[in-house]
Wavefront OBJ file of the C-alpha trace (Angstrom):
o trace
v -115.168 -169.049 106.405
v -114.922 -172.330 105.223
v -116.910 -175.258 106.040
v -115.390 -177.093 108.593
v -114.757 -173.234 111.084
v -117.795 -172.888 110.133
v -119.143 -176.179 111.542
v -116.850 -175.955 115.187
v -118.441 -172.066 114.975
v -121.954 -173.035 115.165
v -122.244 -172.811 119.001
v -121.745 -169.368 119.085
v -123.898 -168.213 116.652
v -126.397 -166.847 118.551
v -123.478 -164.353 120.090
v -122.746 -162.963 117.419
v -126.946 -163.005 116.052
v -126.840 -161.327 119.677
v -123.332 -158.760 119.635
v -124.911 -157.350 115.909
v -128.339 -157.302 117.264
v -126.812 -154.950 120.376
v -124.541 -153.130 117.760
v -127.064 -151.715 116.081
v -128.996 -150.979 118.674
v -126.055 -148.730 120.475
v -125.500 -147.260 116.475
v -129.072 -146.139 116.660
v -128.971 -144.304 120.048
v -125.899 -142.540 118.972
v -127.777 -141.213 116.116
v -130.870 -140.345 117.999
v -128.843 -138.643 120.755
v -126.894 -136.705 118.503
v -129.393 -133.207 117.353
v -127.368 -132.907 113.998
v -128.456 -136.360 112.900
v -132.197 -135.438 113.876
v -132.331 -132.260 112.354
v -130.942 -133.922 108.527
v -133.445 -136.338 109.072
v -136.031 -133.883 109.206
v -134.779 -131.189 106.702
v -134.194 -134.116 104.254
v -137.871 -135.366 105.125
v -139.499 -131.735 104.354
v -137.286 -131.883 100.831
v -138.577 -134.974 99.933
v -141.883 -133.850 101.024
v -141.591 -130.722 99.179
v -140.327 -132.340 95.380
v -143.268 -134.904 95.966
v -145.454 -132.007 95.957
v -146.897 -132.428 99.265
v -145.872 -129.235 100.399
v -146.111 -125.647 99.013
v -143.267 -123.238 98.419
v -145.068 -121.062 101.924
v -145.486 -124.435 103.355
v -141.808 -125.589 102.703
v -140.848 -122.201 103.803
v -142.168 -122.251 107.306
v -141.692 -125.440 107.913
v -137.814 -125.304 106.974
v -137.483 -121.543 109.355
v -139.189 -123.468 112.506
v -136.990 -126.194 111.828
v -134.054 -124.064 111.862
v -135.115 -121.939 114.337
v -135.338 -125.270 116.847
v -132.259 -126.798 115.428
v -130.525 -122.820 116.542
v -131.899 -123.046 120.142
v -130.298 -126.405 121.092
v -127.149 -124.497 120.178
v -124.994 -123.243 122.666
v -124.208 -119.288 122.512
v -120.910 -118.262 120.671
v -119.097 -115.816 123.050
v -119.907 -112.724 122.404
v -115.795 -111.698 122.051
v -113.894 -113.964 120.497
v -110.551 -115.391 121.615
v -107.129 -113.598 120.723
v -106.024 -117.071 119.530
v -108.996 -117.574 117.331
v -108.551 -113.835 115.873
v -104.914 -114.818 114.980
v -104.564 -118.567 113.977
v -108.507 -118.963 112.583
v -108.785 -121.679 115.089
v -109.385 -122.164 118.631
v -105.468 -123.385 119.428
v -105.278 -126.932 119.642
v -104.648 -127.747 115.968
v -102.123 -125.483 115.945
v -100.650 -126.980 119.104
v -100.923 -130.375 117.382
v -98.917 -129.196 114.662
v -96.290 -127.880 116.926
v -95.422 -130.878 118.408
v -94.876 -132.804 115.493
l 1 2 3 4 5 6 7 8 9 10 11 12 13 14 15 16 17 18 19 20 21 22 23 24 25 26 27 28 29 30 31 32 33 34 35 36 37 38 39 40 41 42 43 44 45 46 47 48 49 50 51 52 53 54 55 56 57 58 59 60 61 62 63 64 65 66 67 68 69 70 71 72 73 74 75 76 77 78 79 80 81 82 83 84 85 86 87 88 89 90 91 92 93 94 95 96 97 98 99 100 101 102
């Protein structure tokens, strides 16, 4: 950005700053709403604490098991039987359908 352009767009600086803050808040809200991201962050925190010697082997394993159990409780249950399409194609069929249309 040149000097002339910078001077002309200087009055828009507060708007650009506000937009930047809004984008960062939106990104953080998306991450907070995603249980996968939360799970990974908590697991990483556990691993760092273990590596720093703040947790014993037993404490780490117990905390990890509890965390995995909480995560699994949030996941939707899998059906008892897989549809025949999944068994035949190894996917839900949507990828195969997209490949056929190309």
